[in-house]
C-alpha positions, 0 to 999 in steps of 0.5 A, a space after each residue: 967202920 962197924 957202922 958202915 959194915 952194918 949199913 952195907 949188910 942191911 942193904 945187901 939183905 934187903 937187895 936179896 929180898 927184893 930179888 926174891 919178891 920179884 921172882 914171886 911177883 911173876 908167879 903171883 901175876 900169872 895166878 892173878 890172870 886166872 882170876 880176872 874177869 873175862 868177857 867171852 862169847 858162846 862162839 869162843 867157849 865152843 871153840 875152846 872146848 873143841 880145841 881142848 877136847 881134840 888136843 886131849 883126846 889126841 894125846 890120850 890116844 897117843 899115850 894109850 898106844 905107847 903103853 899098850 905095846 908089849 903090855 902084860 895082861 895085869 897092866 892091860 886091865 889097869 890101862 883099860 880102867 885108866 889106872 896109873 896113867 900119868 897123863 890122865 892124872 896130870 890132865 885131871 889135876 890141871 883142868 879139873 876134868 874127868 876122862 872115861 874110856 867107853 865102849 859097847 858094854 857101857 851103853 847098858 851097864 854104866 849108870 854114871 853117864 849123862 843122858 846126852 853122853 849115853 845117846 851119843 855113845 849109842 850113835 857111835 856104837 851104831 856107826 861102828 856096827 855099820 863100819 861108818 866113819 865117826 867124828 868128834 862130838 860136843 854136848 853141853 850138859 846143863 850150864 856148867 859142863 861140856 862132854 867132848 867125845 872122840 872115837 879111838 881109831 879101830 886100828 888101835 885095837 882099844 875096843 877089842 882089848 878093853 871091851 872084847 868088842 869085835 867092832 873095835 869100838 871105843 871112845 874117849 869121853 872128856 867132861 870139861 867144866 865150863 869155868 875151867 874152859 873159860 879160864 883157859 881161854 886167851 881172848 886176845 889169841 882168839 880175836 887174832 884168829 877172828 873168833 869173836 
C-alpha cells in the first residue's frame, strides 16, 4: 500500500511540475519571438516608426494634458522636465527610447540635440511664429536611430507653461532605436495591410 501511495505522490508532483513548465513555456515562446530573425523592408520600418511615433506622441499629449490640470507650480516644473511621469518611464523601459519635450529655447541652448533634430526644431519654430499648421516628422539619424517629432497643439498651452513662449510652441521628440522598431514589427499584420 505504501508503495502505491509513493508512486501516486511522485506522479502528482511530476504532473504539477509539468503544468508549471507549460505556463513558463508560453512566456519563453513569447520571448523567443523577439529574437527571431525577421525580414523587413525599409517601407515596413518607416511605417512602423510612423505608427509607433504617432501612438506614443498621442498618448504623451493626452497624459500631459491630464497631469497639467490644477497642477502646483512645483509639479508644473517637474512636468516640463518630464520627471516622475509614469507613462514616459514605462515607454522608455518597454521600447528603450528617449523622449524629450522641446521648445523655442532648445534651438540655441540644447547641445544634446542631433543636427537633423535641431533643423526640424527650427522649422517648427518658424512655422509657429507664422501661425502655420504643423505636422509630424521623421528623420533618420545614421543607420541605427529615428527621431519622430510631433507638435503639441497650441491650445494645450504646453509651450506657454514650459517655455514661456507666447506662440505656445512645443514638440515631442521621440528617439527610437531601429533595432527596437524592428522587434515591434508584426510582418504578417503588415502584409495583410499590403505594406511590403
